[in-house]
C-alpha positions as CSV (number, residue, x, y, z in Angstrom):
1,M,63.9,105.5,75.1
2,A,65.0,102.1,76.4
3,V,67.8,103.6,78.4
4,K,65.6,106.2,79.9
5,C,63.1,103.6,80.9
6,E,65.8,101.4,82.3
7,S,67.3,104.1,84.4
8,S,64.0,105.1,85.9
9,S,63.2,101.7,87.2
10,P,65.6,100.4,89.9
11,M,67.5,97.1,89.4
12,H,66.6,94.1,91.4
13,A,69.6,92.6,93.4
14,T,69.7,89.0,92.1
15,S,68.4,87.1,89.1
16,S,66.6,83.8,88.9
17,G,69.2,82.5,86.5
18,L,69.8,82.0,82.8
19,L,67.8,78.8,82.8
20,Q,64.7,80.7,83.8
21,G,65.2,83.4,81.2
22,D,66.9,86.1,83.3
23,N,69.9,88.0,82.0
24,P,72.3,88.3,85.0
25,L,73.6,91.6,83.6
26,H,70.1,93.1,84.2
27,Y,70.5,92.6,88.0
28,S,72.7,94.7,90.2
29,L,74.7,91.9,92.1
30,P,75.9,89.8,89.2
31,L,76.5,93.0,87.2
32,A,78.6,94.4,90.0
33,I,80.6,91.2,90.1
34,V,81.3,91.4,86.4
35,Q,82.3,95.0,86.7
36,I,84.7,94.3,89.7
37,C,86.3,91.4,87.9
38,L,86.8,93.3,84.7
39,V,88.4,96.2,86.6
40,L,90.7,94.0,88.6
41,V,91.9,92.0,85.6
42,L,92.5,95.1,83.4
43,T,94.3,97.2,86.1
44,R,96.5,94.3,87.2
45,V,97.5,93.5,83.6
46,L,98.3,97.2,83.0
47,A,100.3,97.3,86.2
48,Y,102.3,94.3,85.1
49,F,103.2,95.9,81.7
50,L,104.1,99.2,83.4
51,R,106.3,97.6,86.0
52,P,109.5,97.7,83.8
53,L,108.9,101.5,83.5
54,R,108.9,101.6,87.4
55,Q,105.5,103.3,87.4
56,P,103.3,103.3,90.5
57,R,100.1,101.2,90.4
58,V,97.9,104.3,90.5
59,I,99.0,105.0,86.8
60,A,97.6,101.6,85.7
61,E,94.4,102.2,87.6
62,I,93.8,105.7,86.1
63,I,94.6,104.3,82.6
64,G,92.3,101.3,83.2
65,G,89.5,103.5,84.3
66,I,89.9,105.7,81.2
67,L,90.0,102.6,78.9
68,L,86.8,101.2,80.3
69,G,85.0,104.5,80.0
70,P,83.7,106.4,76.9
71,S,87.2,107.4,75.8
72,A,88.0,103.9,74.6
73,L,85.9,100.8,75.0
74,G,82.9,102.9,75.9
75,R,82.8,104.3,72.4
76,N,81.0,101.0,71.7
77,Q,77.5,101.7,72.9
78,K,76.5,98.1,73.2
79,Y,79.4,97.4,75.5
80,L,78.7,100.5,77.6
81,H,75.0,99.8,78.0
82,A,75.7,96.1,78.7
83,I,78.5,96.4,81.3
84,F,78.0,99.9,82.6
85,P,74.3,100.7,82.1
86,P,73.1,104.0,83.6
87,S,70.9,102.2,86.1
88,S,74.1,100.4,87.6
89,L,76.1,103.6,88.1
90,T,74.5,104.4,91.5
91,V,75.5,101.0,92.9
92,L,79.0,101.3,91.3
93,D,79.5,104.8,92.7
94,T,78.3,103.7,96.2
95,L,80.7,100.8,96.3
96,A,83.5,103.0,95.0
97,N,82.9,105.7,97.5
98,L,82.5,103.3,100.4
99,G,85.9,101.7,99.5
100,L,87.4,105.2,99.2
101,L,86.0,106.1,102.6
102,F,87.9,103.3,104.3
103,F,91.0,103.8,102.1
104,L,91.2,107.5,103.3
105,F,90.9,106.2,106.8
106,L,93.9,104.1,106.1
107,V,95.7,107.1,104.6
108,G,94.9,109.0,107.8
109,T,96.5,106.2,109.9
110,E,99.7,106.7,107.9
111,L,99.9,110.4,108.9
112,D,101.4,111.1,112.3
113,P,100.5,114.6,113.4
114,R,103.6,114.7,115.7
115,S,105.8,114.3,112.6
116,L,104.3,117.5,111.2
117,R,105.3,119.4,114.3
118,R,108.8,118.2,113.9
119,T,109.0,119.4,110.2
120,G,112.0,121.6,109.7
121,K,111.9,125.1,108.4
122,K,113.5,124.1,105.1
123,A,110.9,121.4,104.4
124,L,108.1,123.7,105.5
125,G,109.3,126.5,103.2
126,I,109.6,124.1,100.3
127,A,106.0,122.8,101.0
128,L,104.5,126.3,101.2
129,A,106.3,127.3,98.0
130,G,105.1,124.1,96.3
131,I,101.5,125.0,97.3
132,T,101.4,128.8,96.9
133,L,102.8,129.3,93.4
134,P,100.8,126.5,91.6
135,F,97.7,127.6,93.5
136,V,98.1,131.2,92.2
137,L,98.9,129.9,88.7
138,G,95.8,127.6,88.9
139,I,93.6,130.6,89.7
140,G,95.2,132.4,86.7
141,T,94.6,129.4,84.4
142,S,90.9,129.3,85.6
143,F,90.3,132.7,84.1
144,A,91.5,131.4,80.7
145,L,89.3,128.4,81.0
146,R,86.2,130.4,82.1
147,S,86.6,132.7,79.0
148,T,86.7,129.7,76.6
149,I,85.3,126.3,77.6
150,A,84.0,126.9,81.1
151,K,81.6,129.8,80.5
152,G,78.8,130.2,83.1
153,V,80.4,128.3,86.0
154,N,80.4,129.7,89.5
155,Q,83.6,131.8,89.7
156,A,84.6,131.4,93.4
157,P,84.5,127.6,93.7
158,F,86.0,127.2,90.2
159,L,89.0,129.3,91.1
160,V,89.6,127.4,94.3
161,F,89.1,123.9,92.7
162,M,91.6,124.8,90.0
163,G,94.1,126.1,92.5
164,V,93.8,123.0,94.7
165,A,94.0,120.6,91.7
166,L,97.3,122.1,90.5
167,S,98.9,122.4,94.0
168,I,98.4,118.9,95.2
169,T,101.2,116.4,95.9
170,A,100.2,112.7,96.2
171,F,101.9,111.7,99.4
172,P,101.3,107.8,99.2
173,V,102.4,107.7,95.6
174,L,105.4,109.8,96.3
175,A,106.5,107.5,99.1
176,R,106.4,104.5,96.8
177,I,108.3,106.3,94.0
178,L,111.0,107.3,96.5
179,A,111.3,103.7,97.8
180,E,111.3,102.3,94.3
181,L,114.1,104.6,93.2
182,K,116.2,104.0,96.4
183,L,115.9,107.7,97.3
184,L,114.7,107.3,100.9
185,T,118.3,107.4,102.0
186,T,119.0,110.8,100.4
187,D,118.5,114.3,101.6
188,V,116.1,114.7,98.6
189,G,114.0,111.8,99.8
190,R,113.7,112.9,103.4
191,M,112.9,116.5,102.3
192,A,110.3,115.3,99.8
193,M,108.5,113.1,102.4
194,S,108.4,116.0,104.9
195,A,107.2,118.6,102.4
196,A,104.6,116.2,100.9
197,A,103.1,115.5,104.3
198,V,102.6,119.2,104.9
199,N,101.2,119.6,101.4
200,D,98.8,116.7,102.0
201,V,97.2,118.4,105.1
202,A,97.1,121.8,103.3
203,A,95.3,120.2,100.3
204,W,92.6,118.7,102.5
205,I,92.0,122.1,104.2
206,L,91.8,123.9,100.8
207,L,89.5,121.2,99.4
208,A,87.2,121.7,102.4
209,L,87.1,125.4,101.5
210,A,86.4,124.6,97.9
211,I,83.5,122.3,98.8
212,A,82.0,124.8,101.2
213,L,82.1,127.5,98.5
214,S,80.6,125.2,95.8
215,G,77.5,124.3,97.9
216,S,75.2,127.3,97.9
217,G,75.4,130.7,96.4
218,S,75.0,132.3,99.8
219,P,78.3,133.2,101.5
220,I,76.6,132.8,104.9
221,V,75.8,129.2,104.2
222,S,79.4,128.6,103.1
223,L,80.7,130.2,106.3
224,W,78.4,128.0,108.4
225,V,79.7,124.9,106.6
226,L,83.3,125.9,107.3
227,L,82.5,126.7,110.9
228,S,80.6,123.4,111.4
229,G,83.4,121.4,109.8
230,T,86.0,123.1,112.0
231,G,83.8,122.4,115.1
232,F,83.6,118.7,114.0
233,V,87.3,118.4,113.7
234,L,87.9,120.0,117.1
235,L,85.3,117.7,118.7
236,C,87.0,114.7,117.2
237,I,90.4,115.9,118.5
238,V,88.9,116.1,122.0
239,I,86.9,112.9,122.1
240,A,88.4,110.4,119.6
241,P,91.9,110.0,121.2
242,I,90.3,109.2,124.6
243,I,88.2,106.3,123.0
244,F,91.1,105.0,120.8
245,K,93.7,105.1,123.6
246,W,91.3,103.1,125.8
247,M,90.9,100.5,123.0
248,A,94.7,100.5,122.5
249,R,95.3,99.8,126.2
250,Q,93.0,96.8,126.0
251,C,95.1,95.2,123.2
252,S,98.1,93.4,124.6
253,E,101.3,93.0,122.6
254,G,101.4,89.6,120.8
255,E,97.7,89.0,121.4
256,P,95.0,89.2,118.6
257,V,93.0,92.4,118.7
258,N,89.5,92.0,119.9
259,E,87.1,92.0,117.0
260,L,84.7,94.2,118.9
261,Y,87.3,97.1,118.9
262,V,87.9,96.7,115.2
263,C,84.2,96.8,114.4
264,A,83.6,99.7,116.8
265,T,86.4,101.7,115.0
266,L,85.0,101.0,111.6
267,A,81.5,102.1,112.8
268,I,83.1,105.3,114.1
269,V,84.6,105.9,110.6
270,L,81.2,105.5,109.0
271,A,79.6,107.7,111.6
272,A,82.2,110.4,111.1
273,G,81.7,110.1,107.3
274,F,77.9,110.6,107.8
275,C,78.5,113.7,110.0
276,T,80.8,115.5,107.5
277,D,78.4,114.6,104.7
278,A,75.5,116.0,106.7
279,I,77.6,119.2,107.3
280,G,78.0,119.6,103.6
281,I,81.8,118.9,103.2
282,H,82.2,115.3,102.1
283,A,82.0,111.9,103.9
284,L,85.7,111.3,103.0
285,F,86.8,114.1,105.4
286,G,85.3,112.4,108.5
287,A,87.1,109.1,107.7
288,F,90.4,110.9,107.1
289,V,90.2,112.8,110.4
290,V,89.4,109.6,112.3
291,G,92.4,107.9,110.7
292,V,94.7,110.7,111.7
293,L,93.6,110.5,115.3
294,V,94.1,106.7,115.7
295,P,97.1,106.1,118.0
296,K,100.1,104.9,116.0
297,E,101.7,103.1,119.0
298,G,100.8,99.5,119.9
299,P,99.3,96.7,117.9
300,F,95.9,98.4,117.5
301,A,96.6,100.5,114.4
302,G,98.5,97.7,112.7
303,A,95.6,95.3,113.3
304,L,93.1,97.8,111.8
305,V,95.2,98.3,108.7
306,E,95.8,94.6,108.3
307,K,92.1,93.7,108.5
308,V,90.9,96.4,106.2
309,E,93.7,97.1,103.6
310,D,93.5,94.1,101.3
311,L,89.8,94.2,100.7
312,V,89.7,98.0,100.4
313,S,92.8,98.7,98.3
314,G,92.7,95.5,96.3
315,L,88.9,95.2,95.5
316,F,86.9,98.4,96.1
317,L,89.4,101.2,95.4
318,P,89.9,100.3,91.7
319,L,86.2,100.9,91.3
320,Y,86.8,104.5,92.1
321,F,89.2,104.8,89.2
322,V,86.6,103.3,87.0
323,S,83.9,105.6,88.3
324,S,86.3,108.5,87.4
325,G,87.0,106.9,84.0
326,L,83.3,106.7,83.1
327,K,83.1,110.4,83.6
328,T,86.3,111.0,81.5
329,N,85.6,111.4,77.8
330,V,88.8,112.4,76.0
331,A,86.7,112.9,72.9
332,T,85.3,116.1,74.4
333,I,88.8,117.6,73.9
334,Q,88.3,118.7,70.3
335,G,89.9,121.4,68.2
336,A,93.2,123.3,68.5
337,Q,91.8,125.5,71.3
338,S,90.9,122.6,73.6
339,W,94.3,120.8,73.0
340,G,96.0,124.1,73.5
341,L,94.3,124.5,76.9
342,L,95.4,121.0,77.9
343,V,99.0,121.9,77.1
344,L,98.5,125.2,79.1
345,V,97.1,123.3,82.2
346,I,100.0,120.8,82.1
347,A,102.6,123.4,81.6
348,T,101.1,125.6,84.4
349,S,100.9,122.7,86.8
350,C,104.5,121.6,86.1
351,F,105.9,125.1,86.1
352,G,104.2,126.1,89.3
353,K,105.2,123.0,91.3
354,I,108.7,122.6,89.9
355,A,109.6,126.3,89.8
356,G,108.3,127.0,93.3
357,T,110.1,124.1,94.8
358,V,113.3,124.6,92.9
359,C,113.6,128.3,93.8
360,V,113.1,127.7,97.6
361,S,115.4,124.7,97.4
362,L,118.2,126.7,95.8
363,M,117.7,129.4,98.5
364,C,118.2,126.6,101.1
365,K,121.6,125.9,99.5
366,M,120.6,122.6,97.9
367,S,122.4,121.7,94.6
368,V,120.7,122.3,91.2
369,Q,120.3,118.5,90.7
370,E,118.7,118.0,94.1
371,S,116.4,121.0,93.6
372,L,115.2,119.8,90.2
373,A,114.7,116.2,91.5
374,L,112.7,117.6,94.4
375,G,110.6,119.7,92.1
376,F,109.8,116.7,89.9
377,L,108.9,114.6,92.9
378,M,106.6,117.2,94.4
379,N,104.8,117.4,91.1
380,T,103.4,113.9,91.6
381,K,99.6,113.6,91.5
382,G,97.4,110.6,92.4
383,L,94.3,109.6,94.2
384,V,93.7,112.9,96.1
385,E,93.8,114.7,92.7
386,L,91.1,112.5,91.4
387,I,89.0,113.0,94.5
388,V,89.2,116.8,94.0
389,L,88.2,116.5,90.4
390,N,85.4,114.1,91.0
391,I,83.9,116.3,93.8
392,G,84.2,119.3,91.5
393,K,82.4,117.3,88.7
394,D,79.7,116.1,91.1
395,K,79.2,119.7,92.4
396,G,78.8,121.0,88.8
397,V,82.0,123.1,89.1
398,L,83.9,121.2,86.4
399,N,82.3,120.3,83.1
400,D,83.1,117.2,81.0
401,Q,85.8,118.9,78.9
402,I,87.7,120.5,81.9
403,F,87.3,117.2,83.9
404,A,89.0,115.2,81.0
405,I,91.7,117.8,80.7
406,M,92.5,117.7,84.4
407,V,92.5,113.9,84.5
408,L,95.0,113.8,81.6
409,M,97.1,116.4,83.4
410,A,97.2,114.3,86.6
411,L,98.1,111.2,84.5
412,F,100.9,113.0,82.6
413,T,102.5,114.7,85.6
414,T,102.6,111.5,87.6
415,F,103.9,109.4,84.7
416,M,106.8,111.7,84.0
417,T,108.0,111.8,87.6
418,T,110.0,108.6,87.6
419,P,111.9,109.0,84.3
420,L,112.7,112.6,84.9
421,V,114.0,111.9,88.4
422,I,116.1,109.0,87.1
423,A,117.5,111.2,84.3
424,T,118.1,114.3,86.5
425,Y,119.2,113.0,89.9
426,K,121.9,110.4,90.1
427,P,123.0,110.5,93.7
428,A,126.7,109.9,93.9
429,K,126.9,106.3,94.9
430,M,129.5,105.7,97.5
431,A,132.7,105.4,95.6
432,V,133.9,101.9,95.6
433,T,135.9,102.3,98.8
434,E,139.0,100.3,98.8
435,Y,138.8,99.4,102.4
436,K,141.1,96.7,103.6
437,H,139.1,94.2,105.6
438,R,136.6,92.7,103.2
439,T,137.1,89.2,104.6
440,I,137.3,87.6,108.0
441,M,140.9,86.5,107.1
442,R,143.3,89.3,107.7
443,K,146.4,89.4,105.5
444,D,148.3,91.4,108.2
445,K,147.1,88.8,110.8
446,D,146.1,91.8,113.0
447,T,142.9,90.6,114.7
448,S,142.8,93.4,117.2
449,K,141.0,95.7,114.8
450,Q,137.3,95.9,114.9
451,L,135.4,93.3,112.9
452,R,132.2,94.5,111.2
453,I,129.4,92.2,110.2
454,L,126.1,92.9,108.5
455,T,123.4,90.4,109.6
456,C,120.1,90.3,107.7
457,F,116.7,88.9,108.8
458,H,113.1,89.0,107.6
459,G,111.2,88.5,110.8
460,T,111.6,87.7,114.5
461,R,111.8,84.0,114.1
462,N,115.5,83.9,113.4
463,I,116.5,86.6,116.0
464,P,117.5,84.1,118.9
465,T,119.8,82.2,116.6
466,L,121.2,85.4,115.1
467,I,122.0,86.8,118.6
468,N,123.5,83.6,119.8
469,L,125.7,83.5,116.6
470,I,126.8,87.1,117.3
471,E,127.6,86.2,120.9
472,A,129.7,83.3,119.6
473,T,131.5,85.7,117.2
474,R,132.4,88.5,119.6
475,G,135.7,86.9,120.3
476,T,137.9,88.2,123.2
477,E,136.9,90.7,125.8
478,K,138.5,93.6,123.8
479,K,136.2,96.6,123.8
480,E,134.6,97.4,120.4
481,G,136.0,94.2,119.0
482,L,132.9,93.5,117.0
483,R,130.3,95.8,115.4
484,V,127.1,94.3,114.0
485,Y,124.6,96.0,111.7
486,A,121.4,94.0,112.1
487,M,119.3,94.8,109.0
488,H,115.6,94.1,109.0
489,L,114.6,93.3,105.4
490,L,111.1,94.6,104.6
491,E,109.3,94.1,101.3
492,L,107.8,97.2,99.7
493,T,104.4,96.4,98.3
494,E,101.4,98.4,97.0
495,R,99.6,97.8,100.4
496,P,98.9,100.8,102.7
497,S,100.9,99.0,105.4
498,A,104.0,99.2,103.2
499,I,103.7,103.0,103.4
500,L,103.6,102.8,107.2
501,M,106.9,101.0,106.9
502,V,108.3,103.7,104.6
503,H,107.4,106.3,107.2
504,K,109.4,104.5,109.8
505,A,112.4,104.3,107.5
506,R,114.3,107.6,107.8
507,K,117.3,106.1,106.2
508,N,117.9,102.7,104.5
509,G,120.9,101.1,106.1
510,L,121.0,103.4,109.1
511,P,119.4,103.3,112.6
512,L,115.8,104.1,112.2
513,W,113.4,102.5,114.7
514,N,111.7,104.9,117.0
515,K,112.1,103.7,120.5
516,G,108.6,105.0,121.3
517,K,107.1,102.5,118.8
518,V,105.7,99.2,119.9
519,G,105.4,96.2,117.7
520,E,107.5,93.7,115.9
521,S,110.2,96.3,115.1
522,N,110.3,97.4,118.8
523,Q,110.7,93.8,119.9
524,V,113.6,93.5,117.6
525,I,115.4,96.6,118.8
526,V,114.8,95.8,122.4
527,A,116.3,92.3,121.9
528,F,119.4,93.7,120.1
529,E,119.9,96.6,122.5
530,T,119.6,94.4,125.5
531,F,122.2,92.0,124.1
532,G,124.5,94.9,123.2
533,Q,124.3,96.2,126.8
534,L,125.0,92.8,128.3
535,S,127.9,92.0,126.0
536,K,130.7,94.2,124.6
537,V,129.3,94.2,121.1
538,S,128.2,97.3,119.3
539,I,124.8,96.7,117.8
540,R,123.3,99.0,115.1
541,P,119.7,98.0,114.1
542,T,119.0,99.0,110.5
543,T,116.5,98.4,107.8
544,A,116.0,98.0,104.1
545,I,112.6,98.6,102.5
546,S,112.4,97.6,98.8
547,T,110.9,95.2,96.4
548,M,112.2,91.7,96.4
549,T,113.8,92.2,92.9
550,S,116.0,95.1,94.2
551,M,116.5,94.1,97.9
552,H,120.0,92.8,97.2
553,E,121.0,96.4,96.1
554,D,120.2,97.7,99.6
555,I,122.1,94.9,101.3
556,I,125.2,95.4,99.0
557,A,125.1,99.2,99.3
558,S,124.8,99.1,103.1
559,A,127.7,96.5,103.3
560,E,130.0,98.8,101.3
561,R,128.9,101.9,103.1
562,K,129.6,100.3,106.5
563,R,132.8,98.6,105.4
564,V,131.8,95.3,106.7
565,S,133.9,92.1,106.4
566,M,130.9,89.7,106.1
567,I,127.2,89.7,105.2
568,I,125.2,87.0,106.9
569,L,122.0,86.1,105.1
570,P,119.1,83.9,106.3
571,F,118.3,80.7,104.4
572,H,115.1,80.9,102.5
573,K,113.8,77.8,104.2
574,N,112.7,77.3,107.8
575,I,112.9,74.1,109.8
576,R,109.7,72.3,110.6
577,L,108.9,70.4,113.8
578,D,109.7,67.1,112.0
579,G,113.2,68.3,111.2
580,H,112.5,68.9,107.4
581,F,112.8,72.2,105.7
582,E,109.9,74.1,104.1
583,T,110.3,77.1,101.7
584,T,109.0,80.3,103.2
585,R,109.3,82.4,100.0
586,A,111.2,81.4,96.9
587,D,112.1,85.0,96.0
588,L,114.2,85.2,99.1
589,R,116.5,82.6,97.5
590,N,117.0,84.9,94.6
591,V,117.9,87.8,96.9
592,N,120.6,85.5,98.4
593,R,122.0,84.5,95.0
594,R,122.3,88.1,93.8
595,V,124.1,89.1,97.0
596,L,126.5,86.2,96.6
597,Q,127.2,87.3,93.0
598,H,127.8,91.0,93.7
599,A,128.8,91.3,97.4
600,P,131.7,93.6,98.2
601,C,132.8,91.3,101.1
602,S,132.6,87.7,102.3
603,V,129.0,86.2,102.6
604,G,127.6,83.6,104.9
605,I,124.2,81.9,104.6
606,L,122.8,80.9,108.0
607,I,120.7,77.7,108.0
608,D,118.8,78.0,111.3
609,R,118.1,74.9,113.3
610,G,117.9,76.8,116.6
611,L,121.4,77.5,117.7
612,G,121.3,77.8,121.5
613,G,117.5,77.3,121.7
614,A,114.7,79.8,121.5
615,S,116.3,82.6,123.6
616,H,119.6,84.4,124.0
617,V,122.2,82.3,125.8
618,S,124.3,84.5,128.1
619,A,128.1,84.5,127.7
620,S,128.7,82.5,131.0
621,E,126.3,79.8,129.9
622,V,127.6,79.3,126.3
623,D,128.7,75.7,125.8
624,Y,128.9,75.0,122.1
625,T,130.8,72.7,119.9
626,V,131.5,74.2,116.5
627,L,132.7,72.0,113.6
628,V,134.6,73.3,110.6
629,L,134.8,70.8,107.7
630,F,137.9,71.6,105.7
631,F,138.6,70.3,102.2
632,G,140.6,73.2,100.8
633,G,140.2,76.3,98.8
634,H,139.4,80.0,99.3
635,D,135.9,79.5,100.9
636,D,137.2,76.8,103.2
637,R,140.0,79.0,104.5
638,E,137.5,81.8,105.1
639,A,135.2,79.4,106.9
640,L,138.1,78.3,109.1
641,A,139.0,81.9,109.8
642,Y,135.5,82.5,111.0
643,G,135.8,79.4,113.1
644,M,139.0,80.6,114.7
645,R,137.3,83.8,115.6
646,V,134.5,81.9,117.2
647,A,137.1,79.8,119.1
648,E,138.2,82.9,121.0
649,H,134.9,82.7,123.1
650,P,135.7,80.9,126.4
651,G,132.5,78.7,126.1
652,I,133.2,77.3,122.6
653,T,135.2,74.3,121.5
654,L,136.3,74.4,117.9
655,N,136.7,71.1,116.0
656,V,138.5,71.3,112.7
657,V,138.4,68.2,110.5
658,R,140.5,68.1,107.4
659,F,139.5,65.5,104.9
660,V,142.3,64.0,102.7
661,T,142.0,61.4,100.0
662,D,143.8,58.2,100.8
663,P,147.0,58.2,98.7
664,E,146.9,54.4,98.4
665,V,143.7,54.6,96.5
666,V,144.8,54.7,92.9
667,G,143.8,53.6,89.4
668,P,140.4,51.9,88.8
669,S,139.6,51.7,92.5
670,V,139.3,55.5,92.8
671,H,135.7,56.2,93.4
672,V,136.1,59.9,92.5
673,D,135.2,60.4,88.8
674,I,138.1,62.9,88.0
675,V,141.3,62.8,86.0
676,Q,144.3,62.2,88.2
677,D,146.0,65.5,89.1
678,S,149.4,65.9,87.5
679,G,150.4,68.0,90.5
680,P,149.2,70.0,93.5
681,R,146.0,72.0,92.9
682,P,146.2,75.8,92.9
683,G,146.0,77.2,96.4
684,W,147.4,74.1,98.0
685,E,150.3,76.0,99.5
686,D,147.9,78.6,101.0
687,D,145.9,75.8,102.6
688,E,149.0,74.3,104.1
689,S,150.3,77.6,105.4
690,F,146.9,78.4,107.0
691,L,146.6,75.0,108.6
692,A,150.1,75.3,109.9
693,D,149.1,78.4,111.8
694,L,146.0,76.6,113.1
695,K,148.1,73.6,114.3
696,Q,150.4,76.0,116.1
697,K,147.5,77.6,117.9
698,S,145.8,74.4,118.8
699,T,148.9,73.0,120.6
700,G,148.6,75.6,123.3
701,D,144.9,76.1,123.2
702,G,142.6,73.4,124.4
703,S,139.6,75.0,122.8
704,I,140.8,74.1,119.3
705,I,141.0,70.5,118.3
706,F,142.5,69.6,114.9
707,E,142.3,66.3,113.2
708,E,142.9,64.9,109.8
709,R,140.6,62.2,108.4
710,I,141.9,60.1,105.5
711,V,139.0,58.8,103.4
712,K,138.7,56.7,100.3
713,D,135.5,58.0,98.7
714,V,132.4,60.1,99.2
715,T,130.5,57.4,101.0
716,E,133.3,57.2,103.6
717,T,133.4,61.0,103.8
718,I,129.6,61.2,104.6
719,E,129.9,58.5,107.2
720,A,132.8,60.5,108.8
721,I,130.7,63.7,108.9
722,R,127.7,61.8,110.5
723,A,130.0,61.1,113.4
724,Y,130.0,64.8,114.3
725,K,126.3,65.4,113.9
726,K,125.9,66.2,117.6
727,C,127.8,69.5,117.3
728,N,125.9,72.8,117.6
729,L,127.2,74.6,114.5
730,F,128.7,73.5,111.2
731,I,130.9,76.1,109.4
732,V,131.7,75.1,105.8
733,G,132.9,76.8,102.6
734,R,130.4,77.2,99.8
735,M,132.7,76.0,97.0
736,S,135.3,73.7,98.6
737,E,138.1,72.5,96.4
738,G,139.8,69.1,96.0
739,Q,139.2,65.7,94.6
740,L,136.6,64.6,97.2
741,V,134.3,67.6,96.7
742,L,134.2,67.2,93.0
743,S,132.5,63.9,93.4
744,F,129.6,65.2,95.6
745,D,126.2,65.1,94.1
746,T,125.7,68.6,92.6
747,K,122.0,68.2,91.8
748,S,120.1,70.3,94.2
749,D,117.4,72.9,94.3
750,C,119.8,75.1,96.4
751,P,123.0,75.4,94.4
752,E,123.9,78.6,96.3
753,L,124.7,76.4,99.3
754,G,127.4,74.5,97.5
755,P,127.9,70.7,97.8
756,L,128.6,70.7,101.6
757,G,125.8,73.0,102.4
758,N,123.4,70.9,100.5
759,L,124.7,67.7,102.1
760,L,124.2,69.2,105.6
761,T,120.6,70.2,104.8
762,S,119.7,66.9,103.1
763,H,118.1,63.8,104.7
764,E,121.5,62.0,104.5
765,I,122.8,63.9,107.6
766,S,120.3,63.8,110.5
767,T,121.4,66.6,112.8
768,T,120.0,69.5,114.9
769,A,123.0,71.7,114.3
770,S,122.7,75.0,112.5
771,V,124.9,75.5,109.4
772,L,126.9,78.6,108.3
773,V,127.9,78.4,104.6
774,V,130.7,80.8,103.9
775,Q,131.8,82.4,100.6
776,K,135.1,84.4,100.6
777,Y,135.3,87.7,98.9
778,L,137.2,87.7,95.7
779,S,137.4,90.6,93.2
780,Q,136.3,88.1,90.6
781,L,134.4,84.9,91.6
782,P,135.7,81.7,90.1
783,E,133.8,80.6,87.0
784,E,132.5,77.4,88.7
785,S,131.0,79.5,91.6
786,L,129.3,81.9,89.2
787,H,128.0,79.0,87.2
788,T,126.2,77.5,90.2
789,L,124.5,80.8,91.0
790,K,123.4,81.4,87.4
791,K,122.3,77.8,87.1
792,G,120.0,78.4,90.0
793,D,118.5,81.4,88.3
794,E,117.9,79.5,85.1
795,E,116.1,76.7,87.1
796,E,113.9,79.3,88.8
797,E,112.9,80.8,85.4
798,T,112.2,77.3,84.1
799,E,109.9,76.6,87.1
800,I,108.1,79.9,86.5
C-alpha cells in the first residue's frame, strides 16, 4: 500500500535537508544524483575489469544496468524501493531518453549519406544478406514464442519487432571493435564498416515500420503514421541542409563557433524529436534525421559534437542502460522451456547473421577465414538493439520474459564477437621483410637510393618544425631522393568523436584524408602537400587510430610495411614560453619507449624548440647550423650519418665535435668513475673508419666542419657543449659509448633520451636549439639500452 500511495503522489524536487527531518532520497533531485553517481561508478568499474578482454564499453553498461535491476541487486526490495522507487522512474526515464535523444543526434552526425552512395556492390550484397536472412528467421522464431510465452500479443508488430531485433548490426560498437583489433586496415574491416552503415539505415527504417504497426489496430492509422513520417523526413531533407549550410558558412576555420548556432541546432533537434513523437514514431527518429543532415565539412559539426558528447555519452546515456536493466528480470526466465527458447533465440540470431554474411562473402570470392570474421563482426549488437527492445516493451509488444531473453541475446552476441574474431581471423602480418636499408647508414655507401622516413605527430603544433626538419633532410636535388610518411597519431576513445575519426580512416598507415574535408586534418594535409610541391620530397600523409597502449604497434607495423630507414617520434613534452618543458601526456612517453624497444629500423626522438620558427622556411632561405656531438658507438655513428645527410643541403653548415678524454689524465686525478680500460672499447675501429670518411669529405666541403675536443672530465665536457648552444639543431646518439659518457648523471625522468638527450633538455644547457636523439637499428639492442627503457617503465608503474 505504501508503494502505491508513493507512486500516486508526485515527488518534490528538492528537500529541506537532513537536519530538518527530510530524507533526500524521497525527493527527485537528490535521488537522481544518487542514481547517476551509482550508475557511473558501477559501469566504469565494470569497464575497467572488462578492458583486458577487449570488450567495448557498451557491454559494461548493459551488465551494469542488469545488475542494478531486479535481476541482481534489485532482488533486495529495500534497496530497490530506496534507490529506484516507482515514483522516481518517470524522472529517470525522462533523463535517459533526453540523453539518448542527443546521443542519436551525435550518431547521425557520424553517418555521411554520401558514403552510402559510394558503397560497393559487394558490401551492399553482404549488408542485404545480413539483414534479410536473420529478419526471416526472426519472424520464424516469433511464431515459436507466440505459441509458448507470448500468447495474446499483436501478431504483426511482434513479427516485425523480432525480425528487426535479430537483424541489427551496431555500427558504433563495430567501429570500436575493428579499431581495437587493428582490423581497419584489412579488407574485412573496410567491408564490415560499409555493410554495417547500410544495415544501420535499414534498421531504422524497419524500426519505424514496427512502431507504426504497433500503435493502433487500424491499418489505416499505421499507414498514415508511415506516410507522415516519410513526409517529415522529406521536409527535413529540403529545409535542414539550407539552414545548417548557412550556419556552417558563418563559422570560420580556427575561430570558435558562435554559441547561438549551437543552441539553435540543439533546439532544432528537440523540435524534430517532438514532431516525430507527435506523428507516432518516436522522438529518437527526429534527432537521428537531423544529425544525418548536419554538414560534415567545416568546424561546425566538430564543434557540435565536442560541446555535447561528454555530457551526453558520459553522464546521461548510462541512465538508459539502467532504465533497460530495471525492466530486465532474468528471474522471469524459468523452466526448461524458457531457457530452451533463450538458446533458440541466440542460435537463430547468430546463425542468421553469420550464415547470411558468410554465404554472400564466399560468393564474392572472399576466403573462408575472412568470411567467418565478417559474419562474427556483423553479428555485433549494441545500443540500437536496446532501443528496439525498449520501444517494443513500452508499446506492449514484448512481455517481461521475452524482453529479458532478447537483452541476454544482445549481450551474448556482442560479448562473443571479439574473442571469436581473434580466434578465427589472424590477418597475415607482413612477413618480417628483410629489406636492406633499416638505418641511415648505408653499408654499400650508396646514398643515391631513396631514403624513407616515417615522421609521427599528435597535433598541428609540431608541424612547422617537422616540415623544416624534412626540408633539411632532403639532401641533394636528386628526384625522389627522400620519401616521408607523415603519420598523424590519433587516440581511439569511447567518445563519439573518436568514431568520426574512425570513419576518416580508410586504412591505418596509408593515405586517408579526404581533400574535401576541412579542419585540423585538412590543415595538415595542405601543409604537407604544399611543401611536397615546392620541394622534391615525396610526402604521404597517413594516420594511426588506436588506444595509447597499442599505438606503438601501428607505428611499428607501418614502418615495416613502408620499409623506412628511420622513425621520428615527437617528444612527450612541449616547450613553454619561459624555455622550460611541460608534460603534455605521460602516456605518449610510453609509446616512444615501446617503439624504441621494438622498432624495425632506426628511431629518432625530436625535441621541438621551434626549428626555423613557426612556419616553413623555403629552401633558398635555409640558414642552419647543425651540431653533432660524437662520443662513439652505434648510435653516435647513426646520428653522424643523419648529420651528413643534412649537410648535403646548400643552406646548412654541419659542425661535428668529437670529444676525447685527455690521455694525460691518469690515476687518481681521473674524474670518471670507471675502471681503466685494458684496451680499445668494442666498436672503436668502426668509429675511426667512419670518422676518416667524414674528415675526407670535410676537406673538400666547406659545409662540414670537424673538430676534436680533448676534455678532462664531465664538467669540462658540459662547458664545451655550452659553447655551441647557438646552433639550430643538435643531433646526438641515444646511448653514446666511451669513458666520458659513463660518468654523465643517469638519473632522469626521461631515460629514453639517453645521457646526452637529457643533458640538452636540462637547465644546465640554456639553448633554443631543437634536439634529435637517434637510436640505430640493431637486431638485438644492447643490454644497457634495454635496461634504460625498462627502467623508465618501472618508474612509471611506481608513480601510478
